[in-house]
Structure formats: C-alpha cells, structure tokens
LODOPA-390284 format. One line per field, with one value per residue (C-alpha): residue in three letters; z, x, y. Coordinates in Angstrom, 2 decimals, always signed. Layout:
<atoms>
guti Ala ...;
up Z ...;
east X ...;
north Y ...;
</atoms>
This chain:
<atoms>
guti Met Asn Glu Gly Glu Ile Phe Arg Cys Ser Glu Asp Leu Asp Ile Arg Leu Ile Pro Pro Gly Ile Val Ser Glu Asn Asp Arg Leu Glu Ile Arg Leu Gln Ala Arg Asn Ile Ser Asn Ser Ala Gly Ser Leu Thr Ile Ala Leu Tyr Trp Asp Glu Glu Thr Ser Thr Ser Cys Leu Met Arg Glu Thr Leu Pro Val Glu Pro Gly Lys Phe Gly Phe Val Arg Cys Phe His Gly Val Arg Gly Met Ala Gly Thr His Gln Val Leu Ala Thr Leu Ser Phe Asp Gly Arg Gln Thr Arg Ile Gln Arg Lys Val Glu Val Arg Ser Thr Thr Gly Asn Ile Leu Glu Gly Gly Phe Ile Thr Ile Ser Gly Gly Lys Asp Leu Asp Asp Ala Gln Trp Ala Glu Gln Leu Thr Ala Trp Asp Glu Ile Gly Met Lys Thr Leu Leu Val Phe Glu Thr Tyr Gly Pro Thr Gly Leu Lys Asp Gly Gln Leu His Ala Tyr Tyr Pro Ser Lys Ile Ile Pro Met Ala Gly Asp Leu Lys Ser Lys Asp Pro Ile Lys Ala Ile Leu Glu Thr Ala Lys Lys Asn Gly Gln Ala Val Phe Ile Gly Leu Gly Ala Ser Gln Asn Ser Ala Arg Asn Pro Glu Ile Ile Asp Glu Leu Phe Gly Arg Tyr Gly Arg Ile Ser Ser Phe Tyr Gly Trp Tyr Ala Ala Val Glu His Ala Thr Ala Gly Ala Asn Ala Ala Val Cys Leu Asp Lys Thr Trp Lys Glu Leu Arg Ala Ala Ala Ser Arg Leu Ser Pro Val Met Pro Ile Leu Ser Ser Pro Tyr Gln Glu Ser Leu Ser Phe Asp Ser Pro Tyr Tyr Asp Leu Gly Lys Trp Gly Ile Ala Glu Pro Ala Ser Thr Lys Leu Gly Ser Ile Arg Gly Val His Pro Glu Phe Glu Arg Tyr Leu Leu Glu His Pro Asp Cys Leu Asp Ile Leu Met Pro Gln Asp Gly Val Gly Gly Phe Arg His Ala Leu Gly Pro Trp Glu Asn Asn Arg Asn Phe Ala Leu Phe Arg Glu Ile Cys Asp Lys Thr Gln Ile His Leu Trp Ala Asn Cys Glu Ser Phe Asp Tyr Asn Ala Arg Glu Phe Pro Lys Leu Val Pro Arg Val Met Asn Gly Gly Phe Asp Gly Ala Ala Gly Phe Val Gln Gln Ile Thr Ala Val Arg Pro His Val Glu Lys Val Leu Thr Phe Val Leu Thr Gly Leu Phe Ala Lys Pro Gly Leu Gln Pro Glu Ile Gly Gly Pro Ala Ala Val Glu Gln Tyr Gly Lys Tyr Arg Asp Tyr His Ala His Pro Ala Pro Met Tyr Arg Asn Leu Ala Leu Gly Lys Ser Tyr Val Lys Ser Pro Glu Pro Gly Tyr Val Ala Gly Cys Phe Phe Pro Pro Asp Leu Asp His Arg Leu Thr Asp Gly Arg Leu Cys Gly Gly Tyr Cys Tyr Pro Ile Asp Asp Thr Arg Leu Ile Gly Tyr Tyr Phe Glu Asp His Lys Ser Asp Gln Ile Ser Val Asp Ile Thr Ile Asn Leu Gln Ala Val Glu Ser Ile Asp Ala Val Arg Cys Ala Ala Ala Leu Arg Gln Val Lys Gly Asn Ala Asp Arg Ile Thr Val Ser Leu Ser Asn Asp Asp Lys Ser Phe Glu Glu Leu Gly Ser Thr Cys Glu Tyr Arg Asn Gly Trp Ala Glu Ile Ile Phe Asp Gln Pro Arg Arg Ala Gln Phe Val Lys Ile Asn Phe Phe Lys Lys Gln Pro Lys Pro Gln Glu Pro Asn Val Asp Asn His Leu Val Phe Ala Asn Ser Trp Leu Leu Ile Asp Glu Ile Glu Val Cys Gln Lys Asn Asn Gly;
up +19.46 +21.93 +25.12 +27.91 +25.56 +27.12 +24.44 +20.70 +18.35 +14.66 +12.58 +9.38 +11.12 +14.27 +13.21 +10.69 +9.18 +7.88 +5.06 +4.02 +1.63 +0.86 +2.98 +1.78 +3.77 +3.86 +5.35 +9.00 +9.54 +12.07 +13.68 +15.16 +17.20 +18.89 +21.07 +22.51 +26.02 +25.47 +29.06 +31.65 +33.83 +33.52 +33.41 +32.43 +28.94 +28.30 +24.68 +23.44 +19.84 +18.38 +15.11 +13.55 +16.80 +20.32 +22.23 +24.57 +22.03 +19.28 +21.45 +19.92 +22.79 +25.79 +27.39 +29.97 +29.51 +31.67 +29.44 +30.36 +29.27 +25.58 +25.03 +23.01 +24.12 +21.45 +20.97 +18.20 +17.66 +14.96 +13.72 +11.41 +8.62 +6.86 +5.68 +6.26 +2.71 +2.65 +4.33 +8.05 +10.70 +13.28 +16.26 +19.06 +22.39 +24.31 +27.96 +29.86 +33.39 +32.91 +29.44 +26.42 +22.66 +19.88 +16.43 +13.59 +10.40 +7.46 +6.39 +3.01 +3.01 -0.25 -0.64 -2.56 -3.97 -7.39 -9.12 -9.48 -8.26 -5.69 -5.81 -6.23 -5.68 -6.84 -7.36 -7.22 -9.25 -11.95 -12.19 -11.93 -15.12 -13.69 -12.28 -9.64 -12.17 -14.04 -10.81 -10.25 -13.73 -13.06 -9.76 -11.31 -14.22 -11.77 -9.77 -12.95 -13.00 -9.31 -7.71 -4.38 -2.18 -3.10 -1.66 -2.11 -2.42 -0.72 +0.24 +0.17 -1.33 -2.83 -5.83 -7.77 -7.34 -6.66 -4.96 -1.29 -1.15 -0.03 -1.45 -0.55 -2.83 -0.97 +0.47 +3.41 +5.92 +6.83 +3.44 +0.24 -2.17 -5.46 -8.07 -11.06 -9.86 -11.82 -8.95 -6.00 -3.60 -5.21 -1.86 -1.23 -4.81 -4.41 -1.02 -2.01 -5.20 -3.32 -0.80 -3.62 -5.20 -1.96 -2.25 +0.78 +0.71 +2.65 +2.81 +2.44 +4.08 +2.79 +1.60 +4.21 +3.46 +4.16 +7.29 +9.64 +8.90 +9.33 +12.85 +11.71 +8.43 +10.14 +12.33 +9.41 +7.11 +9.78 +10.61 +6.96 +5.83 +8.88 +8.81 +5.19 +5.59 +2.63 +4.51 +5.80 +7.07 +6.79 +4.42 +5.81 +2.69 +3.62 +0.54 +2.43 +2.43 +5.17 +6.34 +8.58 +11.62 +9.54 +8.17 +11.65 +12.84 +9.83 +9.74 +13.50 +13.85 +11.08 +12.18 +15.86 +14.98 +12.87 +15.40 +18.16 +16.03 +14.83 +18.37 +19.44 +16.48 +15.56 +16.68 +14.52 +11.34 +10.26 +9.25 +6.07 +4.88 +1.66 +2.05 -0.64 -0.19 +0.49 -2.18 -0.93 -3.31 -2.94 -1.51 +1.22 +4.73 +5.77 +3.43 +3.87 +0.76 +2.21 +5.39 +3.45 +0.84 -2.01 -5.18 -6.51 -9.11 -12.65 -14.13 -13.15 -13.08 -9.90 -8.34 -5.66 -3.33 -2.84 -0.04 +3.50 +5.72 +9.09 +10.88 +9.54 +10.60 +14.09 +14.19 +13.22 +15.78 +18.51 +17.54 +16.58 +16.51 +14.91 +12.06 +10.84 +7.20 +5.66 +1.86 +0.50 -2.99 -5.24 -7.00 -10.50 -11.98 -10.84 -13.24 -11.01 -9.17 -10.57 -8.82 -10.64 -9.77 -8.66 -6.03 -4.78 -4.48 -1.88 -0.28 +0.29 +1.57 +4.22 +4.92 +5.51 +8.04 +9.88 +9.86 +11.09 +14.30 +14.76 +14.53 +11.09 +7.89 +4.71 +1.37 -1.82 -3.94 -7.49 -9.67 -12.98 -14.30 -15.80 -15.05 -16.89 -16.20 -19.60 -21.91 -20.02 -17.86 -16.23 -15.24 -18.16 -18.32 -18.21 -21.45 -20.16 -17.35 -18.72 -20.24 -19.24 -19.67 -20.53 -19.04 -16.12 -16.83 -14.73 -14.58 -13.32 -10.65 -9.33 -9.33 -7.58 -4.50 -4.43 -2.38 +0.49 +0.90 +1.70 -1.04 -4.12 -5.01 -7.70 -8.11 -9.86 -11.27 -12.25 -15.68 -16.12 -16.21 -18.35 -19.50 -23.23 -23.99 -20.77 -21.14 -20.46 -21.40 -18.41 -19.47 -23.18 -25.48 -23.46 -20.33 -22.35 -23.69 -20.20 -18.87 -21.72 -21.17 -17.48 -18.05 -20.34 -17.87 -14.94 -16.75 -17.14 -14.58 -14.13 -12.09 -8.34 -6.92 -3.64 -2.44 -1.65 -0.48 +2.33 +5.57 +3.99 +4.64 +1.99 +1.46 -0.03 -2.02 -1.51 +1.67 +1.66 +2.53 +5.32 +3.85 +3.01 +6.65 +7.62 +5.44 +5.61 +8.72 +8.85 +7.34 +10.51 +9.91 +6.19 +5.17 +1.44 +2.09 +4.96 +2.74 +3.50 +0.84 +1.17 +0.75 +1.09 +3.09 +1.42 +3.82 +5.13 +2.53 +4.33 +2.82 +5.88 +4.26 +1.34 +1.13 -0.46 -2.21 -2.56 -5.57 -3.60 -1.15 -4.01 -5.75 -9.10 -11.62 -11.57 -8.92 -9.24 -6.26 -5.84 -3.48 -3.04 -1.34 +0.25 -0.06 +2.40 -0.03 -3.76 -5.01 -8.29 -9.37 -11.99 -11.66 -9.69 -8.89 -7.56 -6.22 -7.46 -5.12 -6.12 -4.80 -5.99 -9.49 -10.36 -7.72 -9.43 -11.10 -14.80 -15.20 -13.03 -13.79 -12.19 -11.85 -10.12 -8.39 -6.28 -4.57 -4.24 -6.49 -10.05 -11.21 -14.43 -15.74 -16.49 -17.68 -17.10 -17.40 -17.67 -17.07 -14.07 -14.80 -12.25 -9.59 -10.18 -12.35 -13.31 -14.79 -15.73 -16.76 -19.88 -17.74 -14.03 -12.85 -9.74 -7.46 -3.85 -4.33 -6.24 -7.12 -8.23 -9.67 -9.52 -11.86 -12.10 -13.83 -12.28 -14.48 -15.75 -13.34 -15.89 -16.41 -15.17 -12.29 -14.07 -12.27 -9.14 -5.81 -3.66 -4.66 -4.26 -5.88 -8.84 -6.43 -5.29 -6.22 -4.16 -3.58 -2.17 -1.64 -3.60 -4.32 -5.63 -7.10 -7.47 -9.20 -6.81 -8.72 -5.67;
east -20.14 -19.24 -21.27 -19.56 -17.60 -17.51 -15.84 -16.01 -13.04 -13.54 -10.36 -11.80 -13.47 -11.57 -7.93 -6.99 -3.75 -2.92 -2.15 -4.50 -3.25 +0.44 +2.74 +6.00 +9.21 +8.94 +5.43 +4.57 +2.65 -0.14 -1.78 -5.24 -7.23 -10.61 -12.60 -16.06 -17.08 -20.43 -20.79 -23.01 -20.15 -17.06 -13.65 -10.01 -8.89 -5.19 -4.08 -0.61 +0.59 +3.51 +5.44 +5.82 +6.16 +4.80 +8.00 +9.10 +11.57 +8.95 +6.25 +5.20 +2.98 +1.03 -1.78 -4.49 -7.75 -10.87 -13.83 -17.44 -20.27 -21.05 -18.00 -14.84 -11.31 -9.12 -5.35 -3.09 +0.66 +3.13 +5.82 +8.72 +9.16 +12.29 +14.38 +11.50 +10.29 +8.39 +5.43 +4.84 +2.20 +0.70 -0.24 -2.53 -3.46 -6.50 -7.05 -10.25 -10.87 -8.51 -9.75 -7.52 -8.03 -5.46 -5.92 -3.55 -3.35 -0.98 +1.10 +2.82 +5.77 +7.38 +10.60 +8.93 +5.54 +6.35 +5.13 +1.58 -1.93 -3.38 -6.99 -9.40 -12.79 -16.12 -19.14 -22.50 -24.15 -21.52 -22.54 -26.28 -26.84 -25.10 -26.97 -25.42 -23.68 -22.28 -20.95 -19.16 -17.64 -16.44 -14.77 -13.08 -11.84 -10.30 -8.84 -7.09 -5.07 -4.15 -6.98 -7.10 -8.32 -11.64 -13.45 -17.18 -17.29 -20.65 -23.66 -26.18 -26.43 -28.68 -30.87 -29.23 -26.99 -29.96 -32.19 -31.48 -33.59 -31.36 -31.44 -29.53 -27.50 -28.66 -32.00 -32.11 -34.94 -33.83 -33.57 -35.46 -33.36 -32.37 -34.89 -32.54 -30.27 -30.48 -28.98 -31.27 -28.31 -25.05 -23.22 -23.89 -22.91 -19.62 -18.78 -19.59 -17.53 -14.67 -14.72 -14.30 -11.49 -9.63 -10.29 -10.67 -13.51 -13.84 -17.45 -18.04 -20.79 -22.46 -20.33 -19.57 -22.61 -24.87 -23.16 -26.09 -27.49 -24.17 -24.76 -27.93 -26.41 -23.33 -25.45 -27.57 -24.62 -22.83 -25.99 -26.52 -22.95 -20.67 -20.19 -19.01 -15.24 -14.41 -16.00 -12.61 -13.09 -14.84 -14.26 -15.01 -16.18 -15.04 -14.36 -12.61 -9.32 -6.76 -6.20 -7.82 -10.06 -13.08 -11.22 -10.21 -13.81 -15.18 -12.56 -12.40 -16.18 -16.49 -13.54 -14.54 -18.10 -16.97 -14.34 -16.95 -19.28 -16.53 -15.24 -18.72 -19.49 -16.09 -12.94 -10.73 -12.12 -9.84 -11.03 -9.71 -10.13 -9.07 -9.15 -7.71 -4.52 -4.51 -3.82 -3.11 -3.33 -0.84 -3.59 -4.40 -4.52 -2.20 +0.49 +2.63 +4.79 +7.22 +7.70 +8.96 +10.93 +8.66 +8.60 +5.21 +4.05 +4.87 +2.16 -0.96 +0.92 +2.62 -0.67 -0.80 +1.35 +0.36 +1.47 +0.88 -0.68 +1.10 -2.25 -3.12 +0.28 -0.33 -3.77 -2.38 +0.43 -2.00 -4.47 -2.16 -4.99 -7.71 -7.98 -6.11 -5.31 -4.73 -4.97 -4.65 -5.92 -2.99 -4.97 -3.62 -7.10 -8.25 -8.90 -8.38 -5.17 -4.01 -0.88 +2.07 +3.96 +6.96 +4.81 +3.29 +6.71 +7.56 +4.12 +3.85 +7.42 +6.38 +3.11 +5.18 +7.39 +4.32 +2.48 +5.56 +5.25 +1.67 -0.26 -1.59 -0.79 -0.16 -1.65 -2.07 -5.13 -3.85 -6.52 -6.95 -9.43 -9.41 -12.08 -12.44 -15.61 -15.57 -14.47 -15.58 -18.70 -17.86 -14.88 -13.05 -10.05 -6.69 -6.22 -4.97 -2.55 +0.14 -2.00 -1.45 +2.32 +4.02 +6.10 +3.66 +1.25 -0.61 +2.40 +4.50 +1.85 +2.26 +6.06 +6.12 +4.20 +5.04 +8.29 +6.46 +3.26 +2.08 -0.54 -1.49 -5.19 -7.01 -10.17 -12.03 -12.40 -16.07 -16.34 -12.60 -11.24 -13.50 -12.31 -12.83 -15.86 -17.78 -21.36 -22.65 -19.55 -19.33 -17.42 -17.31 -14.27 -12.04 -12.49 -11.74 -8.58 -7.43 -8.02 -5.92 -3.13 -2.96 -3.15 -0.12 +1.69 +0.86 +2.58 +5.77 +5.71 +8.32 +11.25 +11.52 +14.85 +16.62 +18.48 +22.03 +23.04 +20.47 +22.24 +25.71 +28.44 +29.96 +32.62 +31.94 +34.59 +34.60 +32.61 +29.95 +31.24 +30.44 +27.32 +25.84 +26.19 +24.12 +21.17 +21.34 +22.13 +25.53 +25.50 +26.33 +24.13 +24.68 +21.28 +21.90 +21.51 +19.00 +16.01 +14.30 +13.43 +13.04 +9.59 +6.29 +4.55 +2.19 +3.65 +6.11 +8.68 +11.10 +14.58 +16.56 +17.33 +19.20 +22.92 +23.69 +26.76 +26.80 +28.59 +30.04 +31.65 +33.62 +34.57 +33.64 +30.83 +30.72 +30.67 +31.74 +31.05 +31.91 +29.87 +31.56 +29.46 +31.04 +28.66 +30.84 +31.02 +31.13 +27.53 +25.70 +24.41 +21.76 +21.19 +21.86 +19.11 +19.46 +16.43 +15.69 +15.49 +11.86 +10.76 +13.93 +14.40 +17.01 +19.26 +19.44 +22.66 +23.15 +24.85 +25.24 +27.93 +28.33 +31.58 +32.29 +35.31 +36.30 +39.28 +38.24 +41.16 +40.53 +37.04 +35.23 +32.70 +29.39 +27.15 +25.69 +22.40 +21.27 +17.59 +15.31 +12.10 +9.31 +11.57 +14.63 +17.75 +18.45 +21.50 +20.44 +23.23 +22.95 +23.83 +24.51 +27.91 +29.79 +31.47 +31.91 +32.43 +30.00 +31.09 +28.45 +29.64 +27.23 +28.14 +26.43 +27.27 +25.84 +23.12 +23.65 +22.28 +19.84 +18.23 +14.62 +13.61 +10.43 +9.93 +11.97 +10.40 +13.20 +14.34 +18.03 +17.91 +20.03 +22.91 +23.08 +23.82 +21.36 +21.68 +19.01 +18.72 +20.94 +19.99 +22.23 +19.81 +19.82 +16.92 +14.76 +13.00 +11.77;
north -28.85 -31.58 -31.92 -30.03 -27.75 -24.30 -22.27 -22.47 -22.28 -23.00 -23.12 -21.67 -18.74 -17.90 -17.75 -15.07 -13.86 -10.41 -10.34 -13.17 -15.79 -16.15 -14.01 -12.43 -12.15 -8.35 -8.43 -7.93 -11.14 -10.69 -13.71 -13.15 -15.65 -15.52 -17.93 -17.35 -18.40 -20.12 -21.28 -19.63 -18.43 -16.27 -17.87 -17.47 -18.42 -19.02 -18.79 -19.71 -19.29 -21.25 -21.23 -24.69 -26.65 -26.53 -25.79 -23.03 -21.65 -21.40 -19.81 -16.48 -15.37 -16.62 -14.64 -15.32 -13.43 -13.09 -13.98 -13.22 -15.54 -15.08 -12.87 -13.39 -13.92 -12.31 -12.13 -10.88 -10.90 -9.90 -12.28 -11.48 -14.02 -12.74 -15.69 -18.13 -18.81 -22.10 -23.80 -23.27 -23.87 -21.55 -23.70 -22.54 -24.06 -22.81 -23.72 -22.95 -24.27 -27.19 -28.16 -27.73 -27.48 -27.26 -25.75 -24.90 -22.86 -23.38 -20.38 -20.08 -17.66 -16.55 -14.61 -11.78 -10.86 -9.45 -6.32 -7.59 -6.93 -9.30 -8.24 -5.39 -3.81 -5.20 -2.97 -4.73 -1.99 -2.47 -6.14 -5.63 -7.67 -10.76 -13.73 -15.99 -18.24 -15.25 -13.73 -17.04 -16.80 -13.25 -14.16 -17.17 -15.03 -12.57 -15.46 -16.63 -13.38 -13.53 -11.53 -13.37 -10.50 -8.89 -5.87 -5.42 -1.64 -1.13 -3.22 -0.39 +3.07 +5.75 +5.02 +7.86 +10.85 +13.14 +10.60 +10.01 +6.83 +3.95 +0.46 -2.70 -4.97 -8.08 -9.31 -6.90 -6.67 -3.14 -1.41 -2.33 -4.36 -2.75 -3.77 -3.84 -6.68 -9.92 -11.92 -12.58 -12.43 -11.23 -11.08 -14.77 -15.65 -13.76 -15.28 -18.86 -18.65 -16.99 -19.84 -22.38 -20.34 -19.61 -15.86 -13.58 -11.02 -7.78 -6.60 -2.87 -0.86 +2.28 +5.19 +7.83 +9.98 +6.99 +5.69 +6.35 +2.88 +1.09 -0.34 -2.13 -3.23 -4.67 -6.92 -8.04 -8.77 -10.77 -12.68 -13.61 -14.28 -14.38 -18.16 -18.28 -18.60 -16.34 -13.39 -12.30 -8.76 -5.41 -2.52 +0.94 +2.75 +6.25 +8.37 +11.13 +13.01 +12.46 +16.03 +18.59 +18.43 +17.42 +14.40 +13.29 +13.52 +11.63 +8.89 +8.48 +8.16 +5.59 +3.50 +3.50 +2.56 -0.36 -1.43 -1.58 -3.69 -6.02 -6.53 -7.57 -9.84 -11.28 -9.43 -11.63 -10.02 -7.12 -3.66 -2.01 +1.58 +3.31 +7.12 +9.34 +11.29 +15.00 +17.60 +21.12 +24.05 +26.88 +29.09 +26.57 +28.06 +25.23 +26.46 +29.57 +29.76 +32.25 +30.23 +27.23 +29.19 +28.17 +30.22 +31.26 +28.72 +29.72 +27.51 +25.64 +22.35 +23.61 +24.63 +21.95 +19.89 +16.24 +13.99 +12.78 +15.43 +15.85 +15.96 +12.52 +11.20 +12.53 +10.92 +7.49 +7.69 +8.72 +5.95 +3.05 +0.50 +2.68 +0.17 -2.88 -2.10 +1.32 +1.25 +4.82 +5.53 +6.38 +9.12 +8.50 +8.12 +11.57 +14.42 +17.46 +16.60 +13.27 +12.05 +10.52 +7.32 +9.40 +11.15 +7.90 +6.32 +8.97 +9.10 +5.37 +5.21 +7.72 +5.89 +2.74 +4.52 +5.77 +2.44 +0.59 +2.64 +1.42 -1.85 -0.88 -2.78 -0.78 -1.80 +0.24 +0.99 +1.50 +3.06 +1.24 +3.80 +7.26 +9.82 +13.08 +15.03 +16.71 +13.91 +10.80 +11.06 +7.72 +5.59 +4.00 +1.63 +3.34 +5.28 +8.65 +9.55 +7.24 +4.49 +0.86 +0.64 +3.91 +6.68 +6.89 +4.05 +1.50 -0.82 +2.10 +2.77 -0.76 -0.74 +2.66 +1.51 -2.20 -1.93 -0.23 -2.27 -5.78 -5.93 -3.94 -3.95 -2.01 +0.01 -1.42 -4.96 -4.77 -3.17 -2.59 -6.17 -8.39 -11.81 -12.34 -14.46 -13.91 -12.73 -10.21 -8.24 -5.89 -2.78 -3.50 -3.93 -1.59 -3.74 -6.87 -5.22 -4.20 -7.73 -9.12 -6.60 -7.35 -11.12 -10.89 -8.63 -10.93 -13.80 -11.72 -8.87 -6.17 -7.53 -7.05 -5.95 -6.50 -3.41 -4.56 -1.09 -0.90 -0.14 -0.26 +2.30 +4.57 +7.21 +10.66 +12.48 +15.39 +16.00 +18.76 +22.23 +24.67 +26.30 +22.90 +21.93 +24.95 +23.90 +20.10 +17.99 +16.29 +12.82 +10.90 +7.85 +7.14 +8.43 +7.83 +4.08 +4.00 +3.21 +6.50 +9.07 +12.81 +14.30 +12.49 +15.23 +17.69 +20.27 +21.24 +20.27 +17.97 +17.87 +16.86 +13.51 +15.10 +15.68 +19.03 +20.44 +24.23 +25.68 +28.60 +26.16 +24.62 +27.89 +26.40 +26.40 +22.60 +19.89 +16.24 +13.96 +10.27 +8.10 +4.72 +2.02 -1.04 -4.01 -5.99 -8.93 -9.60 -9.56 -10.02 -6.59 -5.85 -2.10 +1.07 +3.59 +7.14 +8.99 +12.49 +15.47 +15.57 +18.96 +20.69 +19.34 +21.98 +20.44 +17.06 +15.92 +16.55 +13.17 +10.07 +7.48 +4.04 +2.08 -1.26 -2.77 -5.75 -4.08 -0.39 +0.55 -0.54 +0.50 -0.39 +2.11 +0.37 +3.18 +6.61 +8.47 +12.06 +11.30 +10.87 +8.95 +8.63 +10.07 +7.86 +7.82 +4.20 +2.52 -1.02 -3.40 -5.54 -8.56 -9.18 -7.93 -9.05 -6.52 -5.44 -1.71 +0.51 +4.06 +6.55 +9.84 +12.79 +15.65 +19.02 +22.27 +25.41 +26.94 +30.44 +33.06 +34.40 +31.00 +31.28 +29.01 +27.92 +24.62 +25.31 +24.60 +26.00 +29.46 +28.59 +25.12 +26.24 +26.78 +23.17 +19.58 +17.54 +13.78 +11.47 +7.70 +5.29 +1.68 -1.10 -3.63 -7.39 -9.13 -11.12 -13.87 -15.79;
</atoms>
C-alpha cells in the first residue's frame, strides 16, 4: 500500500464476475467491485465501470457512495454480451477525495457454452485419505475435463449420523479438527491448487442442521483463506426443499445470515445455494385434485407432481437479491421421487423466467450419482435412472437443463470421477469408469442448437375452434415460438401456453393442423423439435411431419416422427437443409371412447390435440 492511500482496491480480490471464468453470450454477465476505505474519516467514493474503453458511450455505470472508515464501497451491474464473442476488458475508475485509481479485468466471451459440465462439488470427508499433493492431483485431474468451478460441500459437520459432535475439515480454533484426515489443511491445499489452475472455489459452511456455528466459522474461514484469489464465493449448504412456510424460514434465515457476513467481510464474493426441488404427493394439503381437474392416479408412478412451488417463486420475486446464484438440484439421483430430464427441462425453463425478473443467476446441479437405500447404502456413479448415456441418462440430464442456465455443475466429483492411475483410487473402479466416460464425452459433447424460430411469426391452418378458445387463451402473441414451455410448477397445472384443438369443434375423429413458421430469411436448418404437452400426454400428436420451402408454396417433406423422448419430438435431418419457411403438420386420431385414461392427467385430454413450443434448430459450434 502506498503512503497516503486511503482506500484499497486489489484487482485479484476486489473485482468479480458472475459467472466466473469464460462467459457465454446467453449469460447475464454481472460485474461486481468493492473498495475499502482504510482512512480514519468518512468520504465519498465514485466508481465508474466501462466496457473495453474509458469513454462516455462505453460507460456501464457511475455511482457515488458514502463510505465510512473501515467499510466497503460496493457496486454491481449487469451487462448483456450477446454478439460480443471475443476478448474484452472491464475497466474501473475509483475516485476518493480527489485521488483516482484505475483497475481492469479481462473478460472472455464465447458464443455458446456447450452441453458440458463446468465444475462440481468436493467433499472433504470423501477425500480423507488424500494428502496435500494428492489433493492437488485430484483438482488437476478434474481441471483436465473442464471442471473450472468447484464447491467445497461443507467445512465442518457431525462425526457421524448419530453423533452430534462437530468436527472441522481444516485447522479450526473453534471446532476440533477431524482426526481421520491425512491432509493437515485440505482447504488450503484445494485453494492453492485451484489458484494455479485458474479454478474458482466456493467454500461451503455446515449443513443446515449445523448452521448455529456459521457466524463464527465464516469469520475464521475468511481470516485464514480470504486472500487466496481462488476463494471466489460462499456456498450456503442448505439441504432443504423450496416449498412451504418452513422452507421460507429456513432458506431465508441462512441466506440472510450469510449475506450479512459476506457484506461485512467482502461484499464482492457471491453467495450460492443449491436447494432441492419440491415434490408434492397427490395427498398433499397443497393439492386439490378436483380443483385442477386431475384424475386419481392409476399407479404409483403418478403418485407425485414435481416442479417449482408457487410459494418459492413468490419468495424469490419478493426478495430479488436474497442470494446471488440459485443452483437447484435436478433430483435425478434420488430414490424416492427421482425426476426425469423431461421434468427438469420444464422446471429449469420456469426457474430461468423467475430469475430473469430478479438479480439472481441460475445454475444447475446435475446429480452424477445414484442412491438406493435398499440396494446401495451409499452414493454410487450413475448406473440406474438412465445410466450415463441412455434414454434418460446423465448426458440427457445435462442437455435438458443446459439451455436455461449459465453453468452446469455436478454432485459430486469426489469418489465419482476418479482419473485412472491416481492413488489412492477414491471411489474405486466405478468412479474411474465414470471419469473415463465423461472425459470421452467432454471431447465430443452433444451438439448445442440455436433456435431460429424464437420470436418468429407463423400461420395456423386451421385455427382452433370455439370450445378450444374457452379452455385455452387466444394465440395473440405467437406463444408457440416465444421460448416458453407449459408446466414447470408442481401445482397448479399451468396449460395456458398450449394451443388446443377440440375434436368436437372439427366434427371429425381426426385432426390435422399445419403450423408454418416464417424465419424471415433463408437459414441453414439441422432439426425441428416440438415440445410435448407434458402433463396431458394423451393430447400429444400421433404423428408430426416437417416440410421446408423457400417460397411458402412448394414444400419438400423432410421427415416425421411418432415419438416423444424426454419431453420432445425431434426430427433431425441427415444433413443441414436451407429454407425460409418451415411447415410442421400435427396429426391426431381421436382414441376410442372405451380406451382407459391410464396415464392421463387431465380427464378430458383424449378429446384434444395439444401443441406446445416449436423450435427450428441450427447447430451452434461456437
């Protein structure tokens, strides 16, 4: 610090970006800056942020803050980066009582992220047999497969499930350190290796049931490790559902507690939380089957409704800065109410809509484990629930949530992703196999698509009839191409985004509907996707056919499908095709009246052809 300096600003600690690392064009880039007044008197701090150059036209924000002695001045702003792929600079000027300082931070923007993981959780207990050098090897092995954002699950916890005695996973002066750790300070080993590798680390506290010691632990952790630049933010380890008054109390208390501490110690450090999604059984007091027209479940597989709880949505909208990053667990690894990729595709689409109305970033926690209380008494690499790459496998989990989030992380790296040859072999042969499978997948991931139909107009032939208009709102805003899917809530069932065709309106036992989308220009097209009416599967089309044209007159049929997989019907072309007009034909024959509605959700679904979102896809290999 120079003599006479009256505020401190260190580039590697006091400017942070969300998301950390490389940013994609679809992300909401957040720039955060802090500066502490280390003088003995209060003053006014003026902070200005610029993009690439210090000019009036490139100024992102300018704010003057009163800053008390020893306190921080803190600003944040959001900046859209669509169409800005490349290398950029965030420039900042800070003025205090006539003195000025400039700092900068490089920003890499890519056109798209890809259907890949970008990090995951670390459990210290899972790596208890690792010394400092072996922790470094583990982090570097994960870095080799793109794991740039790491979350230390918890830094203290109970000795055992039945023993309430707490122990720390680092040399704490507050709680005795766990005696079975080979490393003398695994947190330091992780942070120092991450700094060398360019990895960002979020440090977790105790799980929710142990949160009484969090205020003390926060101060101690920051005092020990706060100046290591890889210590990027805090993880609020709250294993709790997102519904009901109890959830609001638990989540709100934990988040507010951590926010207060972070604001005092280093407001630039973001707070991340990963609660699990709600699952309501049909006998839930929140759910009145008759009110929503839901048939009684015919089998146990229809015994619950999973999705975003309206009470949690209301909480987020009423507390738009309650935390910085929301990373819901996708729930696929569960054994009681495991969610499928098709459900998470809808749920995370809705989470994205909600978060876009707040200051909260949305990430996804894709579970790479299976847990079955009867067959597997512990977490194991993905072998059930779809396997690694199958009808509903781990790859399908990633591709389901990827379009809606900034980052996809996984629980858990320790013991489930083990590089071949490393010793000790944490997790055994199955973890080595999963590391190898993901390494191969990471080299050639599933393609990302750009939706050419988003926001485009279309023509329906025929239009829905009178009765359909009574049940579904008129399609005045082209909701089949607005990027918004039906569903996503655990209750009530929201189908206002569907377009419905009622058999009685058409005086026929079959319905054929053409939706012709005008892309406004000739484009290269790789596929067409049509979303299922997920809660009313009997309303889906029997067959979907795609045809292309450049003049809206002469159409060439490219393919058809009779199958919805993971919530979508897909027609993938054998090679890219160029066209301006895309016609999708939806055909459905009315089921016989005596056909049982075994997996109906709406009682009258057999009487309808229901159409949801349509995507015209172009591969994005940026």
